[in-house]
Structures are given as C-alpha cells and as structure tokens.
N, C-alpha and C positions, 0 to 999 in steps of 0.2 A: 504494500500500500504506500501511497505517497504522503508527504507531509501535508499536502493540501487536502487530503481526505479526512483529517482529524476534525471531529465534530466540535463546534463551539461549546465551551464550558467544560471540556475534557481536562483531566489532570494528565500531564505528560512529563516523563523523565527525559532529560536531554543529555545525550552523550557528547563527548568532547569534540568529535569531528564536526558536529553541527555548528558549534561556536567557531571553530577554526575556519570552516568554509565561509562563514559570515564575515569574520574579521579580515580575511584575506581577499574577500570579494570574488570568491570562486563560484558561489551559488546564490543566485537571487532568491531561489525558493527557500533557502535557509534563512536569509535575511527577512523575507516575508513572514516566515514561521515565527521568528523571534519577535517581529513587530506585533504579531497576533498575541504573543505572551505579554508584551509590554502594554498593549492596549486593553488587556484583561479578557480577551476573547478566549484564551486558553490559560490554564494554571500550570506554569512551567516550574520544574524543580530539577535540581542536579545535586551532586554531592561534593564534598570538599576534595575528594581524590580526583574527581573529574575536573574541578577548578584548577587543581595543581597541574594536571596534565595539560590543560589549556595554557596555563602560564608557561610551562616548559616548552611546548611546541611553538607558541608565539614568539618566545625568546629566540628559538632557532631560526624561525622565519625572518625575524628582524635582523639577526646577525648576517644572514645571507643577503637580505635586501640592502643593508648598509655596507656590504662587501667586507665585513670583518672576518668572515670565515666562509669557506666553500665546502659543499659536500664532496666526499663523504666525511664522516667523523667530525661533525661540527662541534659536538660536545667536547671531545678531546682537544680540539684546536682552541676552543675558548678557555678550557681549564688551564691550558698551558700559558695563556695570556690574559690574566685577570683585568688588565687595563682595557681590553676590548669589551669585557663584560660590563665595565663601568659606563660604557657609552650606550648601553641598551636601556631604554625606559618605556618605549611605546608599548611593548608587550604587557607591562604591568598596568598601564593606563587602560588599554583595551580590555584586558581580562577583568579589571575592576568595574567595567561597565555592565558586567553580567547581572549583578544585583540591582543596578539601576533599571534594568529591563523588566523588573518584576519577577525575576527568576529567584526562587528560594534556594539557597545553598545549604544543604543539610550536613550536619557534622557526621563524622564516622566513628562508630564505637568499636571496641574490640569484639563485642558479640557479633556485630555485622561482619567483621573480618573473619571470625571463626565460622559463621554460617556460610560465608562465601566458599570455604573449602568443600562443603557438601555439594555446592553447585559446580565447582571445578571438577570434582570426581564424577558427578552425575551427567554433566553435559560436555565435558572436555573443553572448558573455557579457560582463557588466560586469566591471570590474577585480576587485572583492572576490570575486565568484563564481568567476572564473577562477583566482584564487589558492587558493580552497577546493579546486577540482578538481585543481589542480596539487599541492597538499599531499597530497590523497588518493592521487594517483598515486605520489608519493614514498614514502608509507607503505604502499602496496599495499592500500588499503582501498577497497572497492566499495560500501559501504552508507553512505548519507547521511540524517541526520535533519534535516529542514527543512520549512518551509511555503512555500518558493519554487518555483513551477512552472517557473522558468527552467532548472532542472537536469534536467528530464525529457527534454530533447533530447540528453543525453549517454548514449549507448547502453551504456557500460560501468559506469554507476552504477545502483544500485537505490535509489530515493528512497522514504523513509518519512515520512509527514506526520501531524500530529495530526488525528484525526478529529472533534474537537470545535470546529474553527475553520473559517472561510471561507478560501479560497485567495487568495494574493497574485497 
C-alpha cells in the first residue's frame, strides 16, 4: 500500500527512511505524508532509536554534500578528522524539526529492547527493525510508514510505502 492510502485520523509509526527521503528531497510523497502529520490529519509517532538513526544518516549526507568526506567509509573518514565533524550542523537542525511536525518521539525502554529479541528470532529482523516493531506493539499501532520491504513479513503490520521510490 502507498503512503497516500493511509486513512485520515490513523495512528502511524514512521521509520527513518521516510524522514531521510523528506529531508533530502528525494520523495515528494514522503514530504506530503509528513505534512499530513503536521496538519493533524494523521497521528505520527516514531521512537528515539529511529530519531538517532535519522541524525546519523543526515550527518553522513551533509558530510558528502559539503564535500568533507566521500563514500565509501564516510564514518571512518570523519572519525579520523574531528575538525570536519565540527563543520556539520544542518543534520541536527533538520532532525530537530521532526517534533515540530507533530511527530511524537517515544522513549525506548529496556523491556522494549528485550521484547525486540523475540521479534528478531520470530521474523528474522535486524536489530533496529525489530525495535521498531516492538515499539509499535507497545503503543498498539499497526500501521507503519517505511520503504523497507523487510517489514512485510510481519502479519500484524500494515506497511505503507512511498510510491515515488524504488524499494529497498
């Protein structure tokens, strides 16, 4: 299903890639979806681990954009030169706008992390994806906005993806 198919008034958990596609200007559909959250048409939620992933990925994007590091191994290149890291700040400003969009950022408890192990074992998910699913269970949310096909194997989730992008 597409992001545009989400019914007004729905509660939606938002994965990191939706924010990344919005902030990098890659997907108008992601931008429109986040505008719906900001306008109150949808109730958007994410978790602190997703927020941290967005921060990290936007930092890498900014480093490349400012020509401070080139792929591959952007992280290693930046770690070797902290002066370059000091020149990065747009990533933090952009990620900070998430809460201004009316997106609730939920804290992460150890119980949720422990529950995520059951989901990793049962569905073969990576750590961050299993934590997203565990957070969704904790919050009683069944709708996920993502471009990650890995979530499609979880039968109790309804996955909505941007229609203007290739799948991961």
